[in-house]
C-alpha positions in Angstrom: -101.1 -137.7 16.0 -100.0 -137.2 19.5 -99.3 -133.8 21.1 -95.6 -134.3 21.3 -95.4 -135.0 17.6 -97.1 -131.7 16.9 -94.8 -129.6 19.1 -91.6 -131.4 18.1 -91.8 -130.4 14.5 -91.6 -126.6 14.2 -91.3 -124.7 10.9 -89.2 -122.0 12.6 -86.9 -124.5 14.3 -86.3 -126.4 11.0 -85.7 -123.2 9.0 -83.4 -121.9 11.7 -81.4 -125.1 11.5 -81.3 -124.8 7.7 -79.9 -121.3 7.9 -77.4 -122.4 10.6 -76.1 -125.3 8.5 -75.8 -123.0 5.4 -73.9 -120.5 7.4 -71.6 -122.8 9.3 -70.7 -124.8 6.1 -70.9 -121.9 3.6 -67.4 -122.5 2.1 -67.7 -126.3 1.8 -71.3 -126.2 0.4 -70.4 -123.4 -2.1 -67.5 -125.5 -3.3 -69.7 -128.6 -3.9 -72.6 -126.6 -5.3 -70.2 -124.7 -7.7 -68.7 -127.9 -9.2 -71.7 -130.3 -9.1 -74.7 -128.0 -9.4 -73.7 -124.7 -11.0 -71.2 -125.9 -13.6 -73.4 -128.6 -15.2 -76.4 -126.2 -15.3 -74.4 -123.4 -17.0 -72.9 -125.8 -19.5 -76.2 -127.4 -20.4 -78.0 -124.0 -20.6 -75.3 -122.5 -22.8 -74.4 -125.4 -25.2 -77.7 -127.3 -25.3 -80.4 -124.7 -24.6 -84.1 -125.9 -24.8 -85.8 -125.2 -28.1 -87.7 -122.0 -28.8 -90.7 -121.5 -31.1 -93.8 -123.4 -31.7 -97.2 -121.7 -31.9 -99.3 -124.5 -30.6 -99.0 -127.0 -27.7 -98.5 -129.8 -30.2 -95.7 -128.0 -31.9 -94.0 -127.2 -28.6 -94.3 -130.8 -27.5 -92.8 -132.0 -30.8 -89.9 -129.6 -30.4 -89.2 -130.7 -26.8 -89.4 -134.4 -27.7 -86.9 -133.8 -30.6 -84.7 -131.8 -28.2 -84.7 -134.6 -25.6 -84.0 -137.3 -28.2 -80.9 -135.4 -29.3 -79.6 -134.4 -25.9 -80.8 -137.1 -23.5 -77.2 -138.2 -22.9 -76.1 -134.7 -21.8 -79.1 -134.3 -19.6 -78.4 -137.7 -18.0 -74.7 -136.8 -17.4 -75.7 -133.5 -15.9 -78.2 -135.3 -13.6 -75.6 -137.8 -12.5 -73.1 -135.1 -11.7 -75.8 -133.3 -9.7 -76.5 -136.4 -7.7 -72.8 -136.8 -6.7 -73.0 -133.3 -5.4 -76.3 -133.9 -3.5 -74.9 -137.0 -1.8 -71.7 -135.2 -0.9 -73.8 -132.4 0.7 -75.8 -134.9 2.8 -72.5 -136.5 3.9 -71.0 -133.2 4.9 -74.1 -132.3 7.0 -75.1 -135.7 8.4 -72.2 -138.1 8.4 -70.4 -139.0 11.5 -67.5 -138.3 11.9 -67.4 -135.0 10.0 -65.9 -135.2 6.5 -63.9 -133.0 4.3 -65.1 -131.9 0.8 -62.8 -134.4 -0.9 -63.8 -137.2 1.5 -67.5 -136.5 1.0 -67.1 -136.5 -2.8 -65.1 -139.8 -2.7 -67.6 -141.4 -0.4 -70.5 -140.2 -2.6 -69.3 -142.3 -5.6 -70.1 -145.8 -4.3 -73.5 -144.5 -3.0 -74.4 -143.0 -6.5 -75.9 -146.2 -8.1 -78.3 -146.6 -5.1 -79.1 -142.9 -5.0 -79.9 -143.0 -8.7 -82.2 -146.0 -8.3 -83.9 -144.3 -5.4 -84.4 -141.1 -7.4 -86.1 -143.0 -10.3 -88.4 -144.9 -7.9 -89.2 -141.8 -5.9 -89.9 -139.7 -9.0 -92.1 -142.3 -10.5 -94.1 -142.6 -7.3 -94.5 -138.8 -7.1 -95.5 -138.7 -10.7 -98.3 -141.2 -10.1 -99.4 -139.1 -7.2 -99.5 -136.0 -9.4 -101.6 -137.8 -12.0 -104.1 -138.6 -9.2 -105.2 -135.0 -9.0 -102.2 -133.4 -7.2 -103.4 -134.0 -3.5 -101.8 -137.5 -3.3 -98.7 -136.0 -4.8 -98.5 -133.4 -2.0 -99.0 -136.1 0.7 -96.5 -138.4 -0.8 -94.0 -135.6 -1.1 -94.3 -135.0 2.7 -94.0 -138.7 3.5 -91.3 -139.8 1.2 -89.0 -136.8 0.7 -86.7 -137.8 3.5 -85.7 -141.0 1.7 -82.7 -139.3 0.2 -81.0 -138.2 3.4 -82.0 -141.5 4.9 -80.2 -143.5 2.2 -77.1 -141.5 2.7 -77.0 -141.0 6.4 -78.2 -144.3 7.5 -76.7 -146.5 4.8 -80.0 -147.9 3.8 -79.0 -148.6 0.2 -82.1 -150.4 -0.8 -84.5 -147.8 -2.2 -87.6 -149.3 -0.7 -85.9 -149.5 2.7 -85.1 -145.8 2.5 -88.7 -145.0 1.5 -90.1 -147.2 4.3 -87.8 -145.3 6.8 -88.9 -141.9 5.4 -92.5 -143.1 5.8 -91.9 -143.9 9.5 -90.0 -140.7 10.2 -92.8 -138.6 8.7 -95.6 -140.4 10.5 -98.2 -137.8 11.5 -96.3 -135.0 9.8 -96.7 -135.6 6.1 -98.8 -132.5 5.4 -96.6 -130.3 7.5 -93.4 -131.4 5.8 -95.0 -131.1 2.4 -96.2 -127.6 3.2 -92.7 -126.5 4.4 -91.0 -127.9 1.3 -93.5 -126.4 -1.1 -93.3 -123.0 0.7 -89.6 -122.9 0.2 -89.8 -124.0 -3.4 -92.6 -121.4 -4.1 -90.5 -118.6 -2.5 -87.5 -119.7 -4.5 -89.5 -119.7 -7.7 -90.7 -116.2 -7.0 -87.2 -115.0 -6.3 -85.8 -116.8 -9.3 -88.4 -115.3 -11.7 -87.9 -111.8 -10.3 -84.1 -111.8 -10.3 -83.8 -113.6 -13.7 -86.3 -111.3 -15.3 -84.7 -108.1 -14.0 -81.1 -109.2 -14.8 -82.2 -110.8 -18.1 -83.7 -107.5 -19.3 -80.6 -105.6 -18.5 -78.3 -108.2 -20.1 -80.4 -108.5 -23.3 -80.6 -104.7 -23.6 -76.8 -104.2 -23.1 -75.4 -107.4 -24.8 -78.2 -109.2 -26.6 -79.2 -112.8 -26.0 -76.3 -114.4 -27.9 -72.6 -114.5 -27.4 -71.5 -112.9 -24.1 -75.1 -111.9 -23.4 -76.2 -115.5 -23.8 -73.4 -116.8 -21.6 -74.3 -114.3 -18.8 -78.0 -115.3 -19.1 -76.9 -119.0 -18.7 -74.8 -118.1 -15.7 -77.6 -116.2 -13.9 -80.0 -119.1 -14.5 -77.4 -121.6 -13.3 -76.7 -119.6 -10.1 -80.3 -119.4 -9.2 -80.9 -123.1 -10.0 -77.9 -124.2 -8.0 -78.9 -122.0 -5.0 -82.4 -123.4 -5.0 -81.3 -127.0 -5.1 -78.7 -126.3 -2.4 -81.2 -124.7 0.0 -83.8 -127.5 -0.7 -81.2 -130.2 0.0 -80.1 -128.5 3.3 -83.7 -128.1 4.3 -84.3 -131.8 3.9 -81.2 -132.5 6.0 -82.6 -130.1 8.7 -86.0 -131.9 8.7 -84.3 -135.2 9.0 -82.2 -134.0 11.9 -85.2 -132.5 13.6 -87.1 -135.8 13.4 -84.3 -138.1 14.4 -83.2 -136.0 17.4 -86.6 -134.9 18.8 -88.3 -138.3 18.6 -86.4 -141.0 20.6 -88.6 -143.8 19.1 -87.3 -142.8 15.7 -83.7 -142.0 16.6 -81.2 -142.3 13.8 -80.2 -146.0 13.4 -77.2 -147.0 11.3 -77.3 -150.3 9.5 
């Protein structure tokens, strides 16, 4: 890794850009996140909540398998709606010229099949890395996580072309990118657990965990989930912008 590569990628610079994009586009991003991230999450949590019970790992696995078999179509629909929102977010932040919310959502629809295929390939690759004792997973996360913004911003619709481009962009920076992404997710997890636990206790004590209380619990969980996904998506867009603007040899190329 050369010296310029080390200095060009800065955690503080990327995080500052993430916060700037969130602030400058707060209204637009909130609208997309509300419809495509929050709403599916709250509907799934309220109407098809995961099973409870099971005293042994085998029983819990059996319950989860049965739950997935009965609700796979709803989970798939939720995931597809989420993907439309994620594509629209990338388009709002990275597309040239700048788009409106309606324009970004409309432009996201023809990209959706390619994004879905990329997501499947990427998740399978990361799953293999995780099975190989975690360390390969972390490295692959850093090298391949830019494939999603690449596919949207550079119109590289073939999943393996997007993955190849991500690999090139992250050259020499895989561990740093993975560390930054994991730090944000870990911080979000800690905040989510703290907030959901505190509010969950209050809601259950006042309203119970069914009826209105159950709905409020679902809403709190969906807000936290949507916020985490939104920040993580904007973070990847900021990393992508940092690497395509600070390294002339890897400048953004549209196909």
